[in-house]
Each structure stands twice: as C-alpha cells, then as structure tokens.
Residue frames relative to the residue before (quaternion, step in Angstrom):
aa qw qx qy qz dx dy dz
M 1.0000 0.0000 0.0000 0.0000 0.00 0.00 0.00
A 0.5788 -0.6037 0.4202 0.3522 3.58 -1.17 0.58
A 0.4539 -0.6707 0.5131 0.2843 3.54 -1.15 0.63
D 0.4644 -0.6570 0.5179 0.2905 3.52 -1.23 0.58
T 0.0631 -0.8202 0.5686 -0.0069 3.58 -0.50 1.19
S 0.2847 0.8148 -0.4781 0.1627 3.58 1.22 0.33
A 0.6316 0.5298 -0.3484 0.4462 3.60 1.00 -0.72
D 0.6491 0.5076 -0.3109 0.4736 3.58 0.98 -0.87
T 0.6223 0.5514 -0.3355 0.4429 3.56 1.02 -0.81
D 0.6728 0.4947 -0.2988 0.4619 3.57 0.86 -0.93
E 0.6577 0.5158 -0.3174 0.4480 3.60 0.95 -0.83
R 0.6465 0.5136 -0.3258 0.4606 3.58 1.05 -0.71
L 0.7123 0.4665 -0.2527 0.4594 3.57 1.03 -0.76
W 0.8158 0.1160 0.0077 0.5666 3.57 1.05 -0.72
G 0.0422 0.8146 -0.5748 0.0654 3.57 -0.69 1.08
P 0.7879 -0.3207 0.2262 0.4745 3.59 -1.28 -0.20
R 0.6403 0.5224 -0.3385 0.4499 3.60 0.99 -0.75
D 0.6342 0.5187 -0.3270 0.4709 3.55 1.11 -0.68
D 0.6057 0.5369 -0.3506 0.4711 3.58 1.08 -0.67
E 0.6461 0.5105 -0.3147 0.4722 3.58 0.99 -0.84
R 0.6370 0.5324 -0.3145 0.4603 3.56 1.01 -0.85
A 0.6574 0.5013 -0.3071 0.4713 3.58 0.96 -0.87
Q 0.6488 0.5111 -0.3203 0.4640 3.57 1.03 -0.77
R 0.6251 0.5268 -0.3355 0.4681 3.58 1.03 -0.77
L 0.6474 0.5167 -0.3146 0.4635 3.55 0.99 -0.84
A 0.6660 0.5005 -0.3086 0.4590 3.58 0.86 -0.93
D 0.6548 0.5095 -0.3109 0.4636 3.59 0.96 -0.86
A 0.6549 0.5151 -0.3115 0.4568 3.58 0.96 -0.88
M 0.6413 0.5226 -0.3245 0.4587 3.58 1.01 -0.78
L 0.6425 0.5147 -0.3220 0.4674 3.59 1.01 -0.76
R 0.7065 0.4356 -0.2528 0.4972 3.59 1.08 -0.73
S 0.3528 -0.7270 0.4913 0.3250 3.60 1.29 -0.24
D 0.3495 0.7257 -0.4927 0.3294 3.55 1.08 0.88
L 0.2560 -0.8215 0.4921 0.1317 3.55 0.07 1.33
E 0.6678 0.5251 -0.3160 0.4224 3.57 0.81 -0.97
S 0.6859 0.4740 -0.2877 0.4713 3.59 0.81 -0.98
A 0.6296 0.5420 -0.3341 0.4452 3.59 1.03 -0.77
L 0.6971 0.4711 -0.2845 0.4594 3.58 0.86 -0.91
F 0.6381 0.5016 -0.3335 0.4796 3.59 1.04 -0.67
A 0.6218 0.5277 -0.3444 0.4651 3.59 1.07 -0.66
I 0.6298 0.5194 -0.3334 0.4716 3.59 1.00 -0.77
D 0.6373 0.5443 -0.3237 0.4391 3.59 0.98 -0.84
G 0.1720 -0.7705 0.5808 0.1986 3.56 0.86 -0.96
A 0.2710 0.8084 -0.4806 0.2053 3.56 1.19 0.63
S 0.5606 -0.5816 0.4688 0.3574 3.55 -1.28 0.44
P 0.6556 -0.5063 0.3684 0.4220 3.62 -1.20 0.38
G 0.6426 0.5330 -0.3286 0.4417 3.58 1.00 -0.77
E 0.6506 0.5090 -0.3110 0.4700 3.57 0.99 -0.82
V 0.6399 0.5190 -0.3235 0.4654 3.56 1.01 -0.79
V 0.6482 0.5181 -0.3221 0.4557 3.60 0.92 -0.89
R 0.6621 0.4997 -0.3161 0.4605 3.60 0.91 -0.86
A 0.6538 0.5047 -0.3165 0.4665 3.58 0.96 -0.82
Q 0.6682 0.4949 -0.3042 0.4647 3.58 0.92 -0.86
S 0.6143 0.5455 -0.3467 0.4526 3.58 1.06 -0.70
A 0.6442 0.5065 -0.3182 0.4767 3.58 1.01 -0.80
L 0.6462 0.5124 -0.3215 0.4653 3.59 0.92 -0.86
D 0.6502 0.5183 -0.3149 0.4576 3.59 0.97 -0.85
A 0.6692 0.5045 -0.3038 0.4533 3.57 0.91 -0.92
W 0.6598 0.4902 -0.3125 0.4762 3.59 0.94 -0.83
A 0.6374 0.5289 -0.3319 0.4515 3.59 1.00 -0.77
D 0.6163 0.5398 -0.3503 0.4540 3.61 1.02 -0.73
R 0.6609 0.5008 -0.3047 0.4686 3.56 0.97 -0.85
V 0.6553 0.5041 -0.3119 0.4682 3.57 0.96 -0.88
R 0.6339 0.5408 -0.3306 0.4430 3.57 0.95 -0.85
G 0.6614 0.5014 -0.3037 0.4678 3.56 0.98 -0.85
A 0.6697 0.4927 -0.3015 0.4668 3.58 0.92 -0.90
A 0.6643 0.4969 -0.3085 0.4654 3.60 0.97 -0.81
S 0.6256 0.5330 -0.3368 0.4595 3.60 1.06 -0.71
D 0.6225 0.5263 -0.3376 0.4706 3.59 1.01 -0.78
A 0.6635 0.4977 -0.3044 0.4685 3.58 0.96 -0.88
R 0.6427 0.5304 -0.3272 0.4456 3.59 1.00 -0.79
R 0.6446 0.5122 -0.3283 0.4631 3.58 1.03 -0.75
R 0.6523 0.5118 -0.3223 0.4568 3.57 1.05 -0.70
D 0.7945 -0.0506 0.0796 0.6000 3.55 1.02 -0.83
G 0.1616 -0.8305 0.5295 0.0616 3.58 -0.24 1.26
A 0.4383 0.7172 -0.4559 0.2927 3.62 1.22 0.02
P 0.4202 -0.6893 0.5241 0.2712 3.58 -1.01 0.79
G 0.5814 0.6333 -0.4094 0.3054 3.53 -1.30 -0.11
V 0.8414 -0.2205 0.1394 0.4733 3.50 -1.30 -0.45
R 0.6766 0.4943 -0.3193 0.4427 3.59 0.85 -0.89
R 0.6241 0.5370 -0.3376 0.4562 3.58 1.00 -0.80
A 0.6691 0.4852 -0.3019 0.4751 3.62 0.87 -0.89
S 0.6362 0.5339 -0.3288 0.4496 3.58 1.02 -0.78
E 0.6728 0.4951 -0.2999 0.4607 3.57 0.96 -0.85
C 0.6420 0.5102 -0.3221 0.4731 3.58 1.03 -0.75
S 0.6592 0.4932 -0.3147 0.4724 3.58 0.95 -0.83
A 0.6242 0.5287 -0.3368 0.4662 3.58 1.08 -0.69
A 0.6363 0.5230 -0.3256 0.4643 3.59 1.02 -0.77
L 0.6527 0.5080 -0.3092 0.4694 3.57 0.95 -0.85
R 0.6739 0.4861 -0.3078 0.4636 3.57 0.89 -0.86
A 0.6324 0.5454 -0.3398 0.4326 3.59 0.94 -0.81
V 0.7142 0.4379 -0.2539 0.4834 3.58 0.96 -0.86
L 0.7744 0.4088 -0.2117 0.4340 3.56 0.65 -1.14
V 0.7393 0.3600 -0.2230 0.5236 3.59 1.07 -0.64
D 0.7529 0.4032 -0.2364 0.4634 3.58 0.58 -1.14
H 0.7440 0.3889 -0.2207 0.4966 3.60 0.92 -0.88
A 0.7850 0.3478 -0.1816 0.4794 3.60 0.63 -1.12
G 0.3766 -0.7635 0.4578 0.2562 3.59 1.17 -0.49
L 0.3243 0.7532 -0.5119 0.2559 3.59 1.12 0.54
T 0.2001 0.7683 -0.5844 0.1678 3.55 -0.81 1.04
G 0.6557 -0.5370 0.3651 0.3851 3.54 -1.28 0.19
D 0.3541 -0.6966 0.5808 0.2282 3.53 -1.19 0.66
C 0.1332 -0.8288 0.5421 0.0376 3.56 -0.10 1.31
Q 0.6452 0.5523 -0.3235 0.4171 3.59 1.09 -0.67
N 0.7990 0.1368 -0.0509 0.5834 3.59 0.99 -0.85
Y 0.0366 -0.8783 0.4763 0.0222 3.52 0.99 0.97
Y 0.7827 0.3716 -0.1844 0.4640 3.60 0.80 -1.00
A 0.3865 0.7207 -0.4953 0.2929 3.62 1.20 0.15
A 0.5713 -0.6303 0.4095 0.3298 3.57 -1.00 0.86
C 0.5961 0.5884 -0.3699 0.4020 3.61 1.05 -0.66
N 0.6391 0.5388 -0.3271 0.4408 3.59 1.16 -0.50
S 0.6972 0.4181 -0.2690 0.5164 3.57 1.32 -0.05
R 0.6221 0.5050 -0.3453 0.4886 3.59 1.28 0.30
L 0.4938 -0.7175 0.4067 0.2756 3.55 -0.56 1.22
T 0.6795 0.4952 -0.3185 0.4378 3.61 0.77 -0.96
E 0.6868 0.4760 -0.2872 0.4682 3.59 0.97 -0.79
V 0.6113 0.5371 -0.3505 0.4636 3.58 1.05 -0.68
I 0.6613 0.4937 -0.3074 0.4738 3.59 0.94 -0.84
A 0.6806 0.4921 -0.2953 0.4554 3.59 0.94 -0.84
R 0.7498 0.4061 -0.2040 0.4809 3.59 0.95 -0.91
R 0.2994 -0.7647 0.4978 0.2790 3.57 1.27 -0.53
R 0.6435 0.4510 -0.3212 0.5286 3.56 1.20 0.58
G 0.2110 0.7969 -0.5508 0.1305 3.56 -1.09 0.57
Q 0.6146 -0.4946 0.4453 0.4235 3.52 -1.37 -0.18
P 0.7125 -0.4756 0.2938 0.4240 3.60 -1.20 0.40
I 0.6973 0.4994 -0.2985 0.4187 3.59 0.82 -0.94
L 0.6686 0.4774 -0.3082 0.4796 3.61 1.05 -0.67
L 0.6329 0.5076 -0.3354 0.4788 3.58 1.03 -0.70
A 0.6253 0.5180 -0.3309 0.4808 3.58 1.04 -0.76
S 0.6327 0.5340 -0.3296 0.4538 3.58 1.02 -0.78
V 0.6282 0.5192 -0.3390 0.4699 3.60 1.00 -0.76
W 0.6250 0.5228 -0.3365 0.4720 3.60 0.95 -0.81
M 0.6713 0.5042 -0.2983 0.4541 3.59 0.91 -0.91
L 0.6857 0.4890 -0.2904 0.4544 3.59 0.90 -0.91
V 0.6522 0.4920 -0.3140 0.4837 3.57 1.00 -0.78
A 0.6513 0.5204 -0.3152 0.4535 3.58 0.92 -0.89
G 0.6422 0.5301 -0.3280 0.4460 3.58 0.94 -0.84
R 0.6512 0.5021 -0.3115 0.4763 3.58 1.00 -0.79
A 0.7156 0.4489 -0.2451 0.4757 3.58 1.07 -0.75
G 0.5314 -0.6600 0.3960 0.3538 3.60 1.26 0.04
L 0.5412 0.6029 -0.4063 0.4225 3.58 1.19 0.52
Q 0.4222 -0.6927 0.5234 0.2607 3.56 -1.17 0.58
V 0.1464 0.7499 -0.6331 0.1241 3.54 -0.76 1.13
D 0.1214 -0.7954 0.5926 0.0366 3.56 -0.77 1.08
G 0.4260 -0.6660 0.5471 0.2749 3.53 -1.16 0.65
V 0.1367 -0.7850 0.6029 0.0414 3.56 -0.99 0.90
G 0.1305 -0.8398 0.5261 0.0287 3.54 -0.27 1.30
M 0.0833 -0.7976 0.5972 0.0149 3.55 0.15 1.24
P 0.6242 -0.5135 0.4013 0.4309 3.62 -1.16 0.31
G 0.8560 0.1543 -0.1228 0.4779 3.57 -0.69 1.09
H 0.8095 0.1133 -0.0526 0.5736 3.61 1.15 -0.32
F 0.2264 -0.7831 0.5718 0.0930 3.53 -1.00 0.94
I 0.0148 -0.7912 0.6102 -0.0368 3.57 -0.87 1.05
V 0.3676 -0.7043 0.5428 0.2724 3.59 -1.24 -0.26
R 0.2335 -0.7062 0.6379 0.1995 3.50 -1.38 0.29
V 0.2044 -0.7612 0.6062 0.1061 3.56 -0.79 1.06
G 0.7652 0.2703 -0.2307 0.5369 3.58 -0.58 1.18
D 0.6956 -0.4812 0.3329 0.4170 3.54 -1.30 -0.04
P 0.7034 -0.4908 0.3012 0.4167 3.61 -1.23 0.38
R 0.6824 0.5020 -0.2996 0.4388 3.59 1.04 -0.71
H 0.8157 0.2354 -0.1012 0.5186 3.59 0.85 -0.97
G 0.4395 0.7526 -0.4233 0.2475 3.57 1.27 -0.12
V 0.3583 -0.7077 0.5767 0.1953 3.50 -1.33 0.50
L 0.3173 -0.7506 0.5533 0.1724 3.58 -0.84 1.01
K 0.0187 -0.8065 0.5895 -0.0406 3.55 -0.85 1.05
D 0.2997 -0.7523 0.5681 0.1463 3.55 -1.18 0.69
P 0.2493 -0.8099 0.5100 0.1480 3.64 -0.02 1.24
F 0.6122 0.5648 -0.3587 0.4214 3.61 1.06 -0.62
N 0.7617 0.2948 -0.1560 0.5555 3.57 1.09 -0.72
N 0.7214 -0.5044 0.2455 0.4060 3.51 0.65 1.29
G 0.6563 -0.5541 0.3142 0.4044 3.57 1.01 0.76
R 0.2249 0.8051 -0.5201 0.1751 3.57 1.15 0.56
R 0.4216 -0.6918 0.5272 0.2563 3.55 -1.01 0.83
L 0.1684 -0.8039 0.5682 0.0500 3.56 -0.96 0.96
T 0.3016 -0.6847 0.6267 0.2178 3.51 -1.24 0.58
V 0.6569 -0.4693 0.3837 0.4485 3.58 -1.26 0.13
R 0.6170 0.5442 -0.3396 0.4559 3.58 1.06 -0.72
D 0.6177 0.5330 -0.3370 0.4699 3.58 1.04 -0.78
C 0.6577 0.5163 -0.3059 0.4554 3.57 0.93 -0.92
A 0.6482 0.5115 -0.3159 0.4674 3.57 0.96 -0.84
D 0.6396 0.5197 -0.3223 0.4658 3.58 1.02 -0.76
I 0.6294 0.5334 -0.3331 0.4565 3.59 1.03 -0.80
V 0.6698 0.4929 -0.2992 0.4677 3.58 0.88 -0.95
Q 0.6545 0.5123 -0.3191 0.4554 3.58 0.94 -0.85
R 0.6711 0.5005 -0.3018 0.4561 3.57 0.94 -0.90
L 0.7194 0.4598 -0.2643 0.4487 3.58 0.81 -0.98
S 0.7083 0.4280 -0.2588 0.4981 3.58 1.14 -0.56
G 0.4370 -0.6980 0.4556 0.3381 3.58 1.26 -0.06
G 0.6723 -0.5151 0.2822 0.4506 3.55 1.16 0.64
S 0.5122 0.6817 -0.4059 0.3289 3.61 1.24 0.07
L 0.7294 0.3810 -0.2342 0.5176 3.61 1.21 -0.39
P 0.2985 -0.7355 0.5766 0.1937 3.60 -0.65 1.03
W 0.5691 -0.6230 0.4140 0.3414 3.56 -1.05 0.70
E 0.0244 -0.7600 0.6494 0.0128 3.54 -1.16 0.78
D 0.5122 -0.6542 0.4609 0.3119 3.58 -0.93 0.89
A 0.5612 0.6179 -0.3795 0.3990 3.58 1.19 -0.52
Y 0.5438 0.6240 -0.4024 0.3911 3.60 1.18 -0.39
L 0.6961 0.4629 -0.2669 0.4796 3.59 1.21 -0.43
E 0.4089 0.6921 -0.4863 0.3424 3.58 1.25 0.29
P 0.5769 -0.5828 0.4297 0.3779 3.63 -1.10 0.61
T 0.3738 -0.7268 0.5382 0.2057 3.56 -1.06 0.80
P 0.4308 -0.7003 0.5005 0.2712 3.62 -0.72 1.00
V 0.6301 -0.5604 0.3819 0.3784 3.56 -1.14 0.63
A 0.6345 0.5382 -0.3428 0.4361 3.60 0.95 -0.81
D 0.6737 0.4783 -0.2961 0.4792 3.59 0.97 -0.82
L 0.6270 0.5393 -0.3368 0.4501 3.57 1.03 -0.78
T 0.6962 0.4698 -0.2887 0.4596 3.59 0.82 -0.94
T 0.6005 0.5406 -0.3564 0.4693 3.59 1.09 -0.64
R 0.6455 0.5193 -0.3135 0.4641 3.56 1.00 -0.82
V 0.6252 0.5274 -0.3334 0.4688 3.60 1.05 -0.75
L 0.6525 0.5109 -0.3141 0.4632 3.59 0.94 -0.87
R 0.6542 0.4981 -0.3205 0.4702 3.59 0.96 -0.77
N 0.6132 0.5281 -0.3471 0.4738 3.58 1.08 -0.62
L 0.6470 0.5045 -0.3163 0.4763 3.58 1.02 -0.77
M 0.6087 0.5425 -0.3477 0.4629 3.57 1.06 -0.71
R 0.6757 0.4869 -0.2981 0.4663 3.56 0.89 -0.92
A 0.6250 0.5428 -0.3360 0.4492 3.57 1.01 -0.82
S 0.6712 0.4963 -0.2961 0.4643 3.58 0.95 -0.87
Q 0.6307 0.5282 -0.3343 0.4599 3.57 1.01 -0.77
L 0.6936 0.4787 -0.2820 0.4585 3.57 0.84 -0.97
A 0.6949 0.4608 -0.2697 0.4817 3.58 1.12 -0.67
G 0.4217 -0.7061 0.4661 0.3260 3.58 1.26 -0.12
D 0.4553 0.6802 -0.4309 0.3799 3.56 1.08 0.84
P 0.1557 -0.8330 0.5231 0.0905 3.63 0.20 1.21
C 0.6203 0.5439 -0.3516 0.4425 3.60 1.09 -0.62
G 0.6486 0.4978 -0.3093 0.4858 3.58 0.99 -0.81
L 0.6240 0.5335 -0.3281 0.4672 3.55 1.06 -0.79
Y 0.6439 0.5359 -0.3230 0.4404 3.56 0.92 -0.92
R 0.6827 0.4908 -0.3000 0.4505 3.60 0.84 -0.94
A 0.6588 0.5019 -0.3135 0.4645 3.59 0.95 -0.84
V 0.6612 0.5016 -0.3031 0.4683 3.57 0.97 -0.88
R 0.6635 0.5026 -0.3222 0.4510 3.57 0.92 -0.82
L 0.6095 0.5237 -0.3510 0.4807 3.60 1.05 -0.64
L 0.6443 0.5237 -0.3201 0.4561 3.56 0.97 -0.87
S 0.6980 0.4681 -0.2834 0.4619 3.58 0.81 -0.96
A 0.6307 0.5437 -0.3345 0.4413 3.59 1.08 -0.68
T 0.7303 0.4117 -0.2352 0.4918 3.58 1.08 -0.69
R 0.7416 0.2719 -0.1905 0.5829 3.58 1.30 -0.17
P 0.0328 -0.8710 0.4900 0.0098 3.59 0.65 1.14
D 0.7141 0.4315 -0.2568 0.4878 3.60 1.17 -0.41
D 0.5402 0.6180 -0.3844 0.4225 3.57 1.30 0.29
A 0.3730 -0.7588 0.4915 0.2088 3.59 -0.45 1.22
E 0.6397 0.5318 -0.3369 0.4410 3.59 0.97 -0.79
A 0.6559 0.5068 -0.3135 0.4633 3.59 0.95 -0.88
A 0.6471 0.5180 -0.3164 0.4613 3.59 0.99 -0.80
L 0.6548 0.5029 -0.3097 0.4716 3.57 1.01 -0.80
L 0.6251 0.5305 -0.3323 0.4663 3.58 1.02 -0.76
H 0.6182 0.5403 -0.3365 0.4611 3.58 1.05 -0.78
A 0.6612 0.5054 -0.3041 0.4635 3.58 0.91 -0.91
R 0.6636 0.5063 -0.3087 0.4560 3.59 0.91 -0.89
A 0.6579 0.5065 -0.3107 0.4626 3.57 0.98 -0.87
A 0.6265 0.5308 -0.3356 0.4617 3.59 1.02 -0.77
E 0.6480 0.5091 -0.3168 0.4696 3.58 0.98 -0.82
E 0.6660 0.5312 -0.3095 0.4224 3.56 0.94 -0.89
V 0.7274 0.4082 -0.2561 0.4886 3.60 1.00 -0.72
G 0.6145 -0.6022 0.3370 0.3823 3.59 1.24 0.08
A 0.4781 0.6248 -0.4631 0.4082 3.58 1.26 0.28
T 0.0935 -0.8879 0.4487 0.0406 3.53 0.68 1.23
R 0.6738 0.4813 -0.3092 0.4677 3.60 0.85 -0.89
L 0.6271 0.5216 -0.3300 0.4752 3.56 1.01 -0.80
A 0.6450 0.5307 -0.3230 0.4450 3.58 0.93 -0.89
R 0.6574 0.5046 -0.3226 0.4574 3.59 0.91 -0.88
R 0.6582 0.5059 -0.3159 0.4594 3.59 0.96 -0.83
L 0.6681 0.5011 -0.3029 0.4591 3.57 0.97 -0.88
Y 0.6226 0.5185 -0.3426 0.4756 3.60 1.01 -0.75
G 0.6527 0.5174 -0.3167 0.4538 3.57 0.96 -0.83
D 0.6308 0.5371 -0.3265 0.4549 3.56 1.04 -0.79
V 0.6530 0.5106 -0.3162 0.4613 3.58 0.95 -0.89
A 0.6646 0.5085 -0.3060 0.4541 3.58 0.89 -0.92
E 0.6979 0.4752 -0.2717 0.4618 3.57 1.02 -0.78
R 0.7262 0.4658 -0.2556 0.4362 3.60 0.91 -0.90
W 0.8037 0.2157 -0.1047 0.5446 3.60 1.03 -0.71
P 0.0116 0.8387 -0.5441 0.0190 3.63 0.68 1.02
G 0.7833 0.3323 -0.2480 0.4632 3.54 -1.10 0.76
T 0.6152 0.5394 -0.3573 0.4505 3.60 1.24 -0.10
C 0.6415 -0.5032 0.4047 0.4141 3.54 -1.29 0.29
E 0.6285 0.5474 -0.3323 0.4415 3.59 1.03 -0.83
A 0.6555 0.5137 -0.3127 0.4568 3.58 0.99 -0.85
A 0.6398 0.5272 -0.3279 0.4531 3.59 0.99 -0.79
V 0.6556 0.4917 -0.3080 0.4832 3.58 0.95 -0.89
A 0.6625 0.5219 -0.3086 0.4400 3.57 0.90 -0.92
A 0.6413 0.5264 -0.3313 0.4494 3.58 0.95 -0.81
R 0.6570 0.5011 -0.3145 0.4673 3.60 0.95 -0.82
R 0.6875 0.4758 -0.2933 0.4636 3.57 0.90 -0.89
A 0.5957 0.5667 -0.3670 0.4352 3.61 1.06 -0.65
V 0.6468 0.5072 -0.3116 0.4768 3.57 1.02 -0.82
A 0.6716 0.5009 -0.3014 0.4552 3.59 0.88 -0.92
V 0.6703 0.4818 -0.2990 0.4787 3.58 0.96 -0.85
G 0.6106 0.5507 -0.3478 0.4506 3.57 1.05 -0.71
R 0.6412 0.5107 -0.3215 0.4740 3.59 1.00 -0.77
K 0.6392 0.5181 -0.3314 0.4616 3.55 0.99 -0.77
L 0.6651 0.5108 -0.3074 0.4498 3.58 0.95 -0.84
S 0.6161 0.5737 -0.3487 0.4119 3.57 1.08 -0.70
T 0.6712 0.4822 -0.3026 0.4747 3.60 1.19 -0.40
L 0.6587 0.5082 -0.3016 0.4656 3.59 1.29 -0.18
H 0.1456 -0.7714 0.6128 0.0904 3.56 -1.14 0.60
C-alpha cells in the first residue's frame, strides 16, 4: 500500500517564512496598512518590494506636482477640487504610467499581486484601485476604495464632493447611475441598488477580497498548491471564520496533506457545532479517516 506523505506535503507548501508572512499580513490588517498587507500577500523579495515602492513614489511626485498646479489655479474646496485631483491622478497613472485593466487574462494570479501589477501596468480592478490609493496617500490626496458587488472602484475626495473613478477602465469617471448599471449587469439583475455599495471598503475586507481572487485564479489555473497557500493565508487572518477554516481543510485534502486535512476537519466540526460548515467537516473527516486507514 502507498505511504502517507501528507506531513511532507504540508511542509513543502508552508514553512516558517510563510508563518511570518501570515503574521505580517494579520498585523497589517489590524493597522489598516494596505501597502504592507498587499506586499505580505505577494510574498515578494525585498528587491521587488523596493522597485515597486520606487515606482509608487515616482508616480506620487508627479501627482503631487499636478495637484499643486491645480490648487494654485483654483484653491476652492468641493466638487471642482476633487475633479482636479482625480484628473491629476488619471493623467499620471493612466496617461503616463499606462495602468489599465487586464481584460485578456483577467483571472491570472499576476493580476492580484501588487508588485506584478506595478511592473506589468495591468491588473484586476481591486489591485489597480489599490495603486490609486497608495499613490494618492503619498501625494497627500484622499482616495478611498469602493468595493461594489463584482467591481472595485475608487472615490477621489470626500464622500460628499468626491468623484467616482474606474481604474480598471482607464480611470473613467462614473456617476451613481453608472455604478448601479454595473452592479445590475454583473449580478444579472439579481441585486437591487443600495447606496451602501459606495461606502469605503476597510483594508481588512479589501485584502480578504484579494485573497479570494487569488484562490479563484489558482482554481482556474489548476494550481492546487497556489490555492492552498492563498487559503491558508485567508484562514490565518480570519481565525474565527468557519468558512475559511473549512476551505483550509479542503485545500489540504486536495494537495494530499491527508492527516492535516483530517485534523482541520475535526477542528471545524468541534469549534462550530450546529453549522453547515461543521456538518460538511464531519462528513469529510470520516471519509479522510477511511482513506488514511488504507495507508501505512
């Protein structure tokens, strides 16, 4: 009979450096530190991080100069001020840097990694919005991420006078009606519009959304190892989430970490009794236990 190599499998996929990375991510989420959180998700080398930060700094310098010119022309607050700041951001990030959405390979994992998005100038909506936010923060401008169902955009300026922009579509300016149309189209008409969809997205929710995008990218690419790492990061940052814990167990089973999977299923069944997750976990624990009984 085949030997059980599940412990070796888990060690190859996840080691002490990964634990440190997960801790950095959790700490960054608690501090609402978007930049540190995204770099932790990347697991990028120090050199890659330095190059990405240098690009963000250079773009911020350009935006700061453009915004200062606009401020000298018209120092009035309000709608015009937000419009001028959003125009400065678009001029630098779209016209100069060439940041835009990757429509051809939308679900590729590289579109959910900050260092690669900056290097390639292509990405998914949430990562492009994050670049706008990071550059704006360096330039002293207010930009909030807005995580509508199915699509991520930004608001430049305050909630009352701010301008909605779509970084994925070349920084196109959006009205509330445009946003409602996007939600209706992407949901197939199943979601009625709510003004709450335009509320700023907390950093913890944004990073969770990035991890889920990476999970989907790995699934579509047939990459169980990539899926396992993304799921484990998710579960490490959401220790009280039954769904995240169950996903971790399923991913462990899929990559062949059988003993780990059985333990994780047992933990879910024990910690969240009476839930749907616990019921699924209990069934899978039995099935995995039977599989282990045939291994030596």
